C-alpha positions in Angstrom: 10.1 7.0 -34.8 9.5 3.5 -33.5 5.9 2.2 -33.4 4.2 2.0 -30.1 4.4 -1.4 -28.4 1.4 -3.7 -28.7 -0.4 -5.0 -25.6 1.0 -8.4 -26.3 4.5 -7.0 -26.4 3.9 -5.0 -23.2 2.6 -8.1 -21.4 5.5 -10.3 -22.6 8.0 -7.7 -21.2 6.1 -7.0 -18.0 7.8 -7.9 -14.8 5.6 -6.7 -11.9 2.1 -5.7 -12.7 -0.5 -5.3 -15.5 -3.6 -3.4 -14.4 -6.7 -3.1 -16.6 -9.5 -0.6 -16.0 -12.8 -1.1 -17.9 -15.5 1.6 -17.7 -17.9 1.0 -20.5 -21.2 -0.9 -20.4 -20.7 -2.4 -23.8 -18.0 -3.2 -26.3 -17.9 -4.5 -29.9 -21.4 -5.6 -30.5 -20.2 -7.8 -33.3 -17.8 -9.8 -31.1 -18.4 -13.5 -32.1 -18.2 -14.6 -28.4 -20.9 -12.1 -27.4 -23.1 -13.0 -30.4 -22.8 -16.7 -29.5 -23.7 -15.9 -25.9 -26.7 -13.9 -27.1 -27.9 -16.9 -29.1 -27.9 -19.0 -25.9 -24.6 -20.9 -26.2 -22.7 -21.1 -22.9 -19.3 -22.4 -22.1 -18.7 -25.3 -19.8 -16.1 -24.2 -17.3 -15.0 -27.8 -16.8 -14.2 -28.2 -20.6 -11.2 -25.9 -20.8 -10.2 -27.0 -24.2 -13.5 -25.7 -25.6 -12.9 -22.1 -24.5 -9.1 -21.6 -23.9 -7.6 -19.1 -26.3 -4.2 -17.5 -27.2 -5.2 -14.4 -25.1 -5.8 -16.6 -22.0 -2.6 -18.4 -22.6 -0.7 -15.1 -22.7 -2.2 -14.1 -19.4 -1.5 -17.5 -17.9 2.2 -17.2 -19.0 2.3 -13.6 -17.6 0.9 -14.6 -14.2 3.2 -17.7 -14.1 6.2 -15.3 -14.1 4.8 -13.7 -11.0 3.2 -10.7 -12.6 0.2 -9.3 -10.8 -2.6 -9.1 -13.4 -5.7 -7.3 -12.2 -8.8 -6.1 -14.0 -11.4 -3.8 -12.5 -14.8 -3.2 -14.1 -17.0 -0.2 -13.5 -20.6 -0.8 -14.7 -24.0 0.7 -14.6 -27.0 -0.9 -12.9 -29.1 -2.5 -14.0 -26.3 -4.2 -16.0 -26.3 -4.2 -19.8 -26.5 -7.5 -21.7 -22.8 -7.1 -22.5 -21.9 -6.8 -18.8 -24.0 -9.9 -18.0 -22.0 -11.7 -20.8 -18.7 -10.5 -19.3 -19.7 -11.5 -15.9 -20.6 -15.0 -17.0 -17.4 -15.6 -18.9 -15.1 -14.1 -16.3 -14.3 -17.6 -15.1 -11.9 -17.7 -18.1 -10.0 -14.7 -16.7 -9.8 -16.3 -13.3 -8.6 -19.6 -14.8 -5.7 -17.8 -16.5 -4.6 -16.3 -13.2 -6.1 -12.8 -13.5 -7.8 -11.2 -10.6 -11.1 -9.4 -11.4 -13.2 -7.0 -9.4 -16.6 -5.3 -10.1 -17.7 -1.8 -9.0 -21.2 -0.5 -9.6 -20.9 2.9 -11.2 -23.0 4.6 -8.5 -20.3 3.7 -6.0 -17.6 5.5 -8.2 -19.2 8.9 -8.2 -16.5 10.4 -5.8 -13.6 8.8 -7.6 -11.4 10.8 -10.0 -11.4 8.6 -13.2 -9.7 9.0 -16.5 -11.8 9.3 -19.6 -10.8 6.0 -21.2 -10.1 2.4 -20.4 -6.5 1.4 -20.1 -3.8 -1.1 -19.3 -1.0 0.1 -16.9 2.1 -2.0 -17.2 4.7 -2.1 -14.4 3.5 1.3 -13.2 5.2 3.0 -16.1 3.5 2.4 -19.4 -0.1 3.1 -20.4 -1.9 1.5 -23.3 -5.1 3.6 -23.6 -8.1 2.2 -25.4 -10.2 4.4 -27.6 -13.7 3.2 -28.6 -16.4 4.6 -30.7 -19.7 5.7 -29.1 -21.1 2.3 -30.1 -18.3 0.5 -28.3 -16.2 -0.5 -31.3 -12.5 -0.4 -31.0 -10.9 2.6 -32.7 -7.3 2.6 -31.7 -4.7 2.3 -28.9 -2.6 5.1 -27.6 0.7 4.5 -25.9 1.5 6.9 -23.1 4.4 7.1 -20.6 3.9 10.6 -19.3 4.5 10.4 -15.5 1.5 12.6 -14.6 -0.9 10.6 -16.7 0.5 7.3 -15.5 0.2 8.6 -11.9 -3.5 9.6 -12.4 -4.4 6.3 -14.0 -2.5 4.3 -11.3 -4.3 6.2 -8.5 -7.7 5.8 -10.2 -7.2 2.0 -10.7 -6.2 1.5 -7.0 -9.1 3.6 -5.8 -11.5 1.4 -7.8 -9.8 -1.8 -6.8 -10.0 -0.9 -3.1 -13.8 -0.4 -3.4 -14.7 -3.1 -5.9 -15.9 -6.6 -5.1 -13.8 -9.7 -6.0 -15.5 -11.7 -8.8 -16.0 -14.8 -6.7 -18.0 -12.7 -4.2 -20.0 -10.6 -6.7 -23.4 -11.3 -8.1 -25.2 -9.2 -10.6 -28.7 -8.2 -9.5 
């Protein structure tokens, strides 16, 4: 049995869309970028060379091929420190060509949402993220089941339609 494709492989082979839904209020507390931010260090958006990364390069290459890369974030209010961190560094995502929107959790109550964060590639392939209760990455799960894909696609689009574009969104 062949190994499931990695996110990088899926993005490199993507031709139409890459949709990412994030629903947690915190991830990987030991993330060096987050720890640096907690210590007061901030990136200068005008100094791209100081914060550009291989991940951002991959997204830029993906969007340059005409792929629609969108990220929607559902978060609780008041926002956690991690969400504040993500909001502040989202200029990086935007610089790479990704579109990002924000939806306060209280505005998602009537939406049918899957239990996990995911990437949906070309409307056909899901890479589901599993995290521990503390927000640490546990594993990815690859899924191409049409019913699960349809549920996740519908959930993403419902969130996207309701969420606020990053450039218009301010944390309270």
